[in-house]
N, C-alpha and C positions, 0 to 999 in steps of 0.2 A: 137766461135759461130758454132753451128751444121750445116753442109751442108746437108740439107734434100734432095736437088735435087740429090746429089751424092748417097744418101741412097736409093732414089726412083729407080734410074737406077740400083743399085746393087740388089734391091729387084726383079726387073723384070729379070735381067740377072742370078740371082742365085736361085730364087724361082719359077718364072713363066715359062720362057723359058725351063728350064730343065724338067718341068712337061709336055712337048709336047704341050704347048699352044703357037701357033705361029701366030694366026690370027691377022692381023694388027689392026682392031678396038679395040681388047681387049688390045693388047700391047700399043697402042697409048693412050687409056683411062687410063690405069694404070700408064703410064709415065706422063700423063697430070693432074692427080688429086693428090693434096697434102694431102696424108693420115694423115700427122701430124695435119692438121686442123680439123680433124674429130674424134679426141680422146681428153680425158680430158688433160688439160694443164700439170698436174703432170705426165702424161704418154707419153708425146710427144717423149721422148728419146727412148721409146720402140715401136714407131709407125710402124716400118718396120721390127720387129722381125718376124721370120718364125713360129709363133704359134698364137693360139687364144689370144686376148688381153682381160684380165678380166676388165669389166667395173663396176663390183659390182652388187648386187641384182640378182645374178645368170645369168647375161647377159654378152656376149662377143662380140668382134669384130672378125669375122671369119678370120682365117689366109689368107694371099694373095693368096697362092697356091690353096686353096679350092675354093675361090671365082672365080679365073681365070678359073679353070677347069670346074666349074659349068656353067659359062658364055659360055665357049667353047662348052660344050655339048648342051647347049640350042640353040646355033646359032641364037642369037637375030639379027634381021634385022633393018635397019634404018627407016622403016616405021611402026614399031610396038609399041603398048602400052603395058607397062610392069608393073606388080604389085610386089613391093618389100616388103615382109613381115618381120618385125622385123629389121628395118633399124638402130636401135640404134641412133647414132649420124650422120648418113647420108652418110657414106663413100661409101657403096655399091650402093646407089642411085645415087651418083655423077658419079661413074664409068659407071653405066648403062645409065645414062642420055646422055653420050657421044656416045652411041651406038644405042639407040632407038629414036623413034620420041618423046615419052613422058614417064614419070615414075610416078606412084602413090606409095608412100612409106607409110607403116602403122607402127606406133609405139604406144604402149599403155602407156608407161611411159611418162607423160606430160612434165617433165623437159627435157628428151631426145628428144622428138618430137620438142620442142621449139628450142633447141640448133641445131638440125638437120636442121630445116627450115632456121635458121639464117646462118648456115655454107654453105648451098646450095646456098642461095642468094649471099653470099660473094664470092662463087666460080663461080658465073655466070651461075648456072644450072637453067635457067629460064623455062625449060621444065620439071621440077620436082616439085611435091607438097607433103607435108607430111600430112597424115590423122591421127589424134589422136583417138585411139579407141582400143578395144580388138584385139589382133593379129589374133585370130581364126575367127574373123568376116570379115576380109579383108576390102574392100572399094567398095561395090557393086555399089554405086551411080556413080562411075567413069568408071565402066566396061561396057561390058565384055572385057577381056584382051587376047592379043596374047600369052603372057608368064607370068608365076608366078615364082618368086624366093623366097624361104623361107630361111632366114639367121639364121639357127640354126637347131638343131635336131628335129625330129618328131618320134612319134610311130604310129600316125595315122594322116590322113589329113581330116579335117571336110568337110562334103558335102557342107557347106557354101562356102568354097574356090573353090571347084570343080565347083560349079554352076556359078562362076564369070569368068571361063575360056571359051573362044570361042571354038566352035566345031573345032577340029583340032589343038587347041592350046597346048602349052607345059608347064610343071611344073617341077621345079627342087628342090629337097630337100634331106636331109640326114636322112635316116631311122636308128634309133638307137635300138640296142638290147643289153641291158646291156652296157658294155664298148666298144662294137664293133659297127661300123656303116658303111653304104655304101651310097654313093650318087647315086640317081636314077633319071632318066628323065622319066616323064610320058607324054603320049599324049592322049588327050581327043577324044573319039569317042562316039557320042551320050551323054549318061550320065555316061559313064564308062571311067576309066583311065587305059591304058595299060602301065606297067612300064618296064624299062630296067636298068640294072646295068651300071653305068658310071665309077665309081672309088671308092676306099675305102676312107672313111673320118669319122671323129668323130666331134660331137658338142653337147653342152648342149641342152637338150630338152626344146623347148620354151613353155611358158605358153599357155594352150589351145590345145597343140598338143601331150599330153601324152595320154596313154590308159586310158579309163574310168575304175575306180575301180568297181568291181562287188561285191555286198554284197550277201552273202549266209546265208539263215535263217536256 
């Protein structure tokens, strides 16, 4: 029988801590959430691999290192409301739920959203809810948010998402340019976002976050 608890500890010790993520809330959350419960049963053995986990249909579970460094850079506080976009089966939401006051997750794949909500309930994350709908639309009815995390690559961030962020709030995402990418943290001032580079990372571009195609006549 696989010892997932040991694998979880190894994930933190070999993937998270060496990436200069040492804040107790993040380490505690990643040690406390059973990642294997948030992946398809057939892929449980790969739950703690140090790479993005392919979930099919162009969607992935972002690697532990990238999630940890993003949360570290966002510096989520215990009294904050967080929007988690592209939660797939709910792992990132479960981790954030241990750090924030409440989390609203968005998933447009109905089957994934249903599984995520069930897994979050099973994990006791009663301060998290999954909203089913287009990722690029967010969940305005529950906002505004102190922080937004986008679980995948972007080429552009829709104004719809920016509008759901509180003034002074932060947003974290991975901007992709071809095969290269960088995680950036943005802070909202008025209706503008000022971005800073946090670290290098790559991820598949999420639906609704690619550049709009321009048609030339």
